[in-house]
N, C-alpha and C positions, 0 to 999 in steps of 0.2 A: 431478210431476203439479201443475199450476198450482192455486192456491187458488180454489175456486168462490166467486164473488160471490153474494150473496143466501143465504148459509147459513142453514139453519133455526135459529131462535134457541131454539126449545123444545129443551131438552136431552134426550138419549136417556135413558129411564128407566134408573136404576142399580140393579142387583139386589144386594141384600145377602145374602150366604150365610147360611143359618140353622145354629145349632149342630148338629153331628153327632157321632157316635160317634168315638173315637179312630182306629179302623181304617177306611181308605178302601178302596172297591172295588178288587180287584186288577186288574180289566180294566174301567175306566169306559167308558161309552159317551158319546162326545163328541157335542155338539149344534151342527150348522152354525149359525153366526150368533153364537154366544156367545163372547165375547172377555173374558178376565180381565185386569184391570190391577191389579197388586200393588205396594204401596209403603207407607211410613210414614204412614198417614192420621191417626193420633193421637200424642200424646206431643210430645217436643221437636223432632222433625223433621217434624211434621204439615204445615208449610207446603210441604215439598217433595212429600209424597204427595198433598196436595189439589191442588197445581198439575199433577202428573202426571195425576190423574184428570180434571181440567178439560181438559188438552191432548188426552187420549184421546177425551173426549166430543165436542170440536170436530171431531176427524178422523172419528169415528163419524157425526156428523151430516152432515158433508160427503159421505161415502160414501153414506149413505142417501138423501141428497138427489138423488143421481144414480141411483137404482135399486138400491142395495145391490150385492152380488156375485152374479151369476147369479140375480138376483131375490130373493136372501136378504137381509133386513134384518139389520144388525149390531146386538147387544145387548151392554151393557157390564155386567160383573160386577166391582164394586169390592171389592177384598180389602185389609185393613189388617193388615200384618205387624208393626207397632209397632217397625221397625228392629231386631228381634232375632230370633235363630234359632228360638226356640220359636214366635214369632208367624209366622214364615216357614213352618214345618211346618203349623201350623194353617191358614194361608192355602192351601197346596198341597192339603191335604186337601178343604178347602172347594171349590176349584177343580175337583178331580177329581169329587167327589160331585155337584157341580152340573152337570157335563157339559161343562165349558168346552172348546172346541175348540183355542184356542190362548191363550198368555199373554204379556202385556207386563210386564216386571219380572222380579225385584225391582230396587230401587235400590241397596240397600246390599249390598256385597260379602260382608259377614259373614252376611247372610241368604242370598245366593246359593249360597255354599259349602255350605249345609246343604240347601236345598230345590230347587236347580236339577236335581239328579240325579233328584228325584222326577218333575218335569215330563218330563224326557227319557226316563226309563224308561217313562213312560206314553204316550209317542210325541206329546206336544204340540209344535207349532211353538212357539219361544221367541224373542221379541225382548227380551233383558235390557237393564237400564240399569246394570248393574255395571261397574266399571272395573279390577278386580283381574285379574292374569294368572292367578290361581287359578280364575277362572270361564271361561276360554277352553275352547271346545270344547262348551259348553252353550248353544246357540242363537247368534244374531247380536246385534250391538249397533250403536246409532247414536252411542254415547257415546265420548269419547276413553278409551284405557286408560292405566294408570299408566305403562306403558313408553313411552307418548307424552307424558305429562304431565312426567316426570322430566327429560328433556333440556332442556325449555323453562324449568323451574325452576332448573336448574343453570346455565344460560346467564344468566338474570336475576341470580342471586346472584353470579356471579363477573364477568360481563362489563358488566353495567349498574350493579348496586349495589356492585360492587367489594369485597364483603365478604371478609376474610381470616380472621376468627375466628367463624364461624357456630356457633350453638348451635340445638338442635332439641328441641322438645316435641311428642310424638306420642301420639295416642290408640292404644291396643292393639288396636282393631278391625281386621279384615282389610285393607280398602283402606288406611287411614291408617298402619298400621304397615308395609304393604309399600311405599308410596311413600316413606316416610321412610327405609327401609333403602336403597331405590335411589338417592335423592338423597345419602344419606350416603356410599355407595360411589362415586357419581360424583364428589363433592367430594374425596374421598381420592385418587382416581385422578389428579386434575389439580393436587394439591398444596395443597388448602384443607381439611384435615381438620376435622370438627366438634369443638368444644372441650367440648361437653356434649351427651348424647343421653339424654334424660329422658322415660320413659313416664308417661302418665296414664290414667285409667279414665273412660270417659263418665259424666257425671252427677255428678262430684264437686263438692262445695259450695264448695271452696276449692282453689287451686293454689299456695297460698303456699310450701309446702315444696318443690315442684318448681322454682318459679320462683326460690327462693333458691339452689338448686343451679346454675341457669343463671347467675345474677348473680356467683356465686363464681368462675366460669370467665372472666369479663370478656370476653364476645362482643361484637362489633359488629353482629350481626344474630341475631334470634330468629325461627327458622322454626317455624311452628305447623302441625301436621296433626291437625285435629280437626274434627268436624262442627259445623255452624252455631252453635248456643246455646253449646256447650262451646268452640268456637273463639273466640267472642265474649268469653266469660268470661275465658279466658286472656289475650286480648289487653288486656282492660279492667284486669285485675289487674296484668299486666306494666307497664302505662302508669303505674302508681302507685309502681312500684319502680325505684330507680336501678340502671343498669348492666346492663339486659337486652338492650340493642341495638335496632336498627331492626326494626320489625314486618314480616314476610313470612308470608302465609297461603296454605296449599295450597287447591285448588279444592274439597276436601270441605266447606269452610265456607261457600262461595258461597251468597248468598241474604239475604232479609230477616231471618231468624233471627240470622244473625251480626251484621248492623248493629244490630238491636235489642238484643242481649246486650252488645255492645261499646259502644254509645252511638255516635251518628253522629260525634261529634268524634274519638273514638279509632279508629273505623273508617276515618275519612279519612286518618289517619296511616299505615295498613297499605298495602302493596302486595300483591296476590294474584294467584295463577295462577287461571285459570278460563276460562269460554267467554263469548262475547258474549251480551248480553241479547237478548230476542226483538226489541226495538226497533233493535238494531244489525245484525241479520241482514237482508241485502238480500233483498227480496221477501217479508218477513214482515208488511208493514203491514197487510194484510187479516186476518192471524191476530190481530194486537195489537187491531184494532178489534172484531173478533168476540168475542174474549176479554173484552175490557172491557164490551161490550155484555151478554154473557151472564151474567158473573159479577160485574159492578160491582166489579172489582178489576183491578189491574195484573198482567199476566202475570210468572210467576217464571222462575227460571232453567232448570228441567228440564222444564217442560210442553212446550216446543218440541221437545225430543228425543222426548218421549212422543208427541207429535203425529206426528213423523216415522216413529216406530217403528210406529204404527197404519198410516200410509200405505204403508210398505214391505210390511207384512203383507198390506194389501189388494191391493197390486200382485203379490205372490206368488200370492194366492188367484185373482186374474184369470188367471194363467198356468196354475194347477193345479187350479182348482175346489176343492170341499170334500174333498179327499184329503190327509190330514196328511202322509204320507211325501213326496208330491209338493210340498207347500207347503214343507216343510223344505229340499228340494233347491232350490226356486226361491229361497228366502231366502238360501241359501249362495252363490247366483250373481247376487244384485243387482249391477248395474253401471251406474255413472253416473246413478243416480237423482237427479233434482233435488229435494231436500227444501228446506224453508224454513231449515234449518241448513247448506245448501250441497250440493254433490254427495255422493252416497253410493255407494260401492263396497265390497262385503264380501269380505274374504279368506277364501275357502272353508276353508282349513286351520286357521283359529282362530275365525272367525266375527266377527272384529274389523272395524271400519270402517277402511279404509286412510287416509282423509284425516283428519288431525288438526285440530281446531277450537280448540286450546288457545291462549289469549292471556294477556297480563298486564294486570291491571285495577287501577283505582283507585275509591275511593268518592267521589262528588262531593258538593257541599253539599247536595243534596237526598236524599242517601242512596242514590243509585242507581249501579250499577257502570258504569263507562266504560273504554274501552281506554286504557291508560296511554300518553300521548304519547312519553314519554322511551323506553319500550321499543319502540314503533312506529318511532320514528326510528332507534334503533340497529339494528333488524332489518330496516328497509325494509317494515314491514307497513302496507298501505294502510288508512288510517283510513276507517270508513264514512261515507257522505254523511249529513248531518243529517236528510235527508228520506227516507231508505231505509225 
């Protein structure tokens, strides 16, 4: 669906769920038009959740500007799960108590493994933004899955960076632990086993003990799988220690929080897996302009995927009207939908997006993520036009 010019700049009112009792209604009544968007709106990952909410708001405005869905205007219910399981349970209860018809989110796989089953049991159409294989089968997603990320990372580590003694530091959260295990297994299979495999816990004040273990193994590359701020702190601390190897960061860390925590100088020394920024997606220029005009901020990494998530939900609604079971079926059969993040086809057996958007990125002198030219040359990936 092409982006509609002249999008209404006044944002759709965001409904904040009021506190409710612990027990949610066993058979909640859904309200046509009410779409929940769930993510980490506060805490260390707040920049991700806010970007998600902004992307969703732009999509909702676009749909409403063209008359809504069968005359029904969309309304957005913003839910903060604080990037943890208990917050996810609270968010799901608020969504059901408020009568949400469908849900976009959550973002964190550790949240999704806890609350996606609640949404599914209640019959809500789900467009999740989780990437762990443990969340397959619970709605559909526009995001790359860890099974799509790992092969790109392994290729970068071995074929482009030519690392022979990789070490790994990983957050024990669902996605980050899962991707680390997949990359570790892939490296062992091709004859480059990791020399250190060190877990950390989100929110640590210091990673000195873990990084000393890494340094004692004499790696030539340090792979970091941790979310934004934590990933940045690990990279920054590693940069002050001898013998930790070159910095490689998983896409979980991608975003302004990583750059802020690492410092721009350190961030620029790291290579990262990730997805193109909004500015680098062909056809996203109007989205970028509308985002900047509406929020007086630069679009983040994951708002584009949330925008596309709302759009494929709207497409399914147009096919199935306001009938939840029919919408779920329509979402499972999305084929060749042209989103701003590229074409979207859903594999009905898993709910995953068939097309991978994973690339290798650098951080430039302005603190922005750009596609790594060395990786692009090695893989034959076409670099985006500067005016895309």
